[in-house]
N, C-alpha and C positions, 0 to 999 in steps of 0.2 A: 389473232384468235377464231375460237368459237363463237354457236350461241351461248349454250351455257357460262360462259367466262363472261358473256358480252351484258347476261342477265344479271346476273353479279353488278356488275361497276352500275347497270341502270339501278338496279334495288338502292347498294352503298350509294348512290348521285358520285360516282368518280370519273364519269364519258368525259372523255374529249373533247372540244370544239372543234378536231376537224374529225369524221371518220368516215371509212369506204369501207361499204356494202357488197358482196359480190362473192360470186360463187350458184350452183346450180338449180336451189329451188329459188324462183322469183318470185312464188307466193312471200316467201317472208324477206327475204333483197324489199319487194311492194309496202310491207308489214309496218318496217322497221324506220324505211324512209320515210312515211307517214307517219307515223311515234314520235318519230323529236323530231322531221317539221313542224309539230304543234307549238309551241311558243305563243305564248298571251302577247299580243301588242308589238312580234317581231314586223322584221322592215322585213317582207318575203321578194326574194327573187327567183326563178322553175324558170330553168332549161330542159327543154324536151327532145332529147337525142341532133338533129343538126343547129338547132337555134343557141348553141356554146357558144360566146367569143369571149374569149381569154381578156378583153380590156375592161369588157363592160363588170364580170364577173370581180377582176382583180381590187376594181374600183367601188366597186358593193362593199366588200368586204374589208378593204381598206379604211374607211373610213367611220365612223363612227356614229350613232344612228341621230336624227333631229331631235328628240324629245328622250335617253339616253338607253333607250331597251334596242334589245338586240338585232343585228342584223342578221337575217339569214341565206347561205346560197344552198338552195338544191342543185344539182345538173344529175339528170336522170339518160346513160343513152349508151349504146350496143357497142361505142365506138370508145378506143384510150383514148383518155385524154393528154396529152402528153403530158411525160412526168417534168419537166422545166415549169410547166405550167401548174402544174400539181403542186409542187416545189415551193412558187409562189406562192399557191392560193393559201396555204398551207403554212406559210411563215407568216401571213394578213394576219392568219387565226390566234397564231402564237402571237402578236402581237395587239389581238384585238382581243382579250379575251373572249368579253362577255357576248361576242358571234360566234357563229356555227356555221358551216361548211360542210355537205350533208354529199357524198357523189356514191349514184348508185351507178351500181357498172351491170351492167348484165353479156356483156361481153362472156368470150371462153380464154382468157388465157387469165387466167389466175392464180400465176408465176410471180409473175412481175406489178398484176396494176396496184398494189398495195405498196407500193419500193416508197412513196411515199409517206403513207404514212404510219411513223413509228415513233416508239420510246421517245427515238430522241428529238425529233421535230414535232411533238406531243399532239403527235395523230394515234391513231385506232382503225386499223383492216379488221375485216369481222369476216369468215367466209361461213354461208348460212351450204349445208350440201341437202341435196331434198331425207328429205323426214321417210324414217323408218314406218311402219304399218304400226306397232306400236309408238311410239314416236307424235304418228298423228293421229292415235286416237285420245291421249294426253294431251297436247294440243287444246281437239274439240271440247272435251269434258271439263279441261279447264273455260274455254269461251261461256259455254253451258251453262258457266258456276255462278262468271260471271253475270254472263244475264236473265240469274235466277231459273234456267232449264233445269226440271228432274232427268236425267237419261242414263241408264245403265251404258256399263259401257261393252256391254253384246250390241243395244239401239244404235251408239254413236258406228259401233261397224256395220249395222245395215247401214248408218245416215254414209257412212262413208262410202261402202259397197256400188250403195245406189248411187252411188257422183265418182264412179269410177276409183277410188282413188284419189280425186282433188280435194286440194283443202280448199282451197276459194269458194266451192261451187259447194262446196259441204256446210265454208262458214256462213256462207251467206244465207244458206238454210235454216241459220240460228233465226237470222231477226224473225221470219214468218213463226216459226218453232213456238219461241216466245209469248206470241199472241196466245197457246196452249192456256187455260189454269185448272195443266196436271203431271199428271209425269209420261213420260211420253215412249210413248213401245215404240213397235217392229214393221205394227198393224196402222203407228200415223205416219210413219213415213212412206208405204206402199202407200196410202192415202191420198200424203199432201207435199209428196216432196218426188219431187218427178225427176224422173232417176231412169224415163225409155234407157237409155243407150246403154246406161249401164243390163239393162235384164237379157240387151238381145247382143250382151258379149259372152255375157255366162251361156246363157242355151249356144253362140260356135263353139266357144270353149268345149261345152262338154259333149259339139257335136265333136269334136275336130280330135279330143282326145278316145273318142267313141268309136271311134273309124266310119264316121256315118257324111252323107252327102253334107257338103258344109255350106256348097256354093248359094242356094237363094239368102241364108243367114247372114254372107258376109256384107251379100251384096243390099240386105236392109243397110244394114248398120253402116255403109258409105253411105248410101242415100237418103239416111238422114241425120247426117254432116256428122258422124265423130271419121275422126284423121287415124291416121296409119301408123303413126304413132303411137298413143292410148290404148292404138287397138292389140299391138304389140306388145307394150306394157302391162296391157291388164293382163295376158298370158303372160307373160313373166312373175308376174307376180303370182298370179296363181299357181302358176306350175311348180314353182320357189317353195309357196306353200306349203300346195304334197310331198312336196321335198323333203322337208321342215321333219314334216309327220313319218314320211316313211323313216328318218335314222332316228329318228329320238322310238318310234313301235322299236326298230328290230336293236335297238341298245336296253332298250331298259323291258317289251316285254309287252307294255302297251302302251296306251296317247295319254297324254292330260294337256289337256292346248291352254293351261292359263299360264306352264312352263313352257310353254312352242308361243304361243302369240304371248300370253304376258295377258289373256285376257282370259274368263270361262265361257266355253259354248251349251247349249243346250246338248245333252244328252244327244240327242238321235241327229244332231246335228252333227256331232262331235264320231258318231258311229261313222257314216255317212267317208266325213274325209279321211276317218284311219282306214275304210274298206279301199274307195278310190286311192288312197297313194301308196297302197299294198298290190296294186295292178300290173305298176312296171317297176320295174330292174333300174341298181344307182347308174346303168353305164344307159341305163334309157333318158333317166330326169338328164347325166349331164349332155347327149346330146340331144336333149331340147333344149334347152338352157345356152350352148352353143350356138345350134342357129338360131333363134330369135334374138340375141345381141348378135351376131354378126349381120342376121336382117334389117337389124332397130341400126346400125351403121349405113348400112345400106342409104338407108330410107333417108336417113340426113344430109347425107349427099343431096349434092345441086344436079340438073337436071334429070332426073331419074324419073321413072313409071313408076309411082312406089306401091301404086295397087297391083303390079303385077307383081311386084316382088314380096308385097305380102301374100300375094295368095299363092308365090308360088315356096312362101317361107311355112305353111298352113300344109299346103301339100306335104312338102319335106316330111314336117311333122309328125303325119300320120306316117310317109312309109319307117319313120322312126321306133315306130309300139314297137 
């Protein structure tokens, strides 16, 4: 199942006591693993990465708590736990319904990792995809409301941009922002949220797309600690958004940020986005996205010069314009 259906199970209190969390979004895997492990007075056993031991895990789930409370087993690892082990651990939970087993799997084998967690075995499998920009805004909006923070969607978008669309970083900033007894504005984000990496990435994107010399900007970003994957994904997100504006304007004649992005932009920013998006033909957008996606795959390979691949990709971007 996916996040929306799983949230309904949480709301309806119909969760299984054996759950695997997996997928592309490590942020949501972390967040749900933490929430599901928050069982008052439970006897908790956590195993991280290479700490997994089947005998210890099985013994923990097979026994009842000395005081009648739940036994909780949490496994967090990028390595797959053998299916035979998972079958036995899930079965142990079925026999001891007060116990709970949470398997947070951070690996990339998403096709077979949840085979032991089915309705027949009494388990649940939840796959978390990387959220869209609109979903990220909705999530931060919900978290802000929970924290009693007043922020409109445009300010939330500004916060996400300041953290390069990193949900973990954006959500962490809410702890700081809830100290202010007033509505948060974009000026507050600029003043109190550390977003240097985003600012330089945005400058870099503009230089590349305007076919200007970008080498100094790129070097500054890398020296500030930004990694190549995040730079590539920032380019992809920015260009994809421009492409959405381009398509919408070609079809409808005028931009509408509410329909394109899910929230209203200030008029001057809307005009800038619209004008910029029309600078490039649809074929140029396709070429740019092809270059970015291909380069992202290369950077994710082991034993490669990531900086050289990034530099080459940005040069190719400029030639594609």
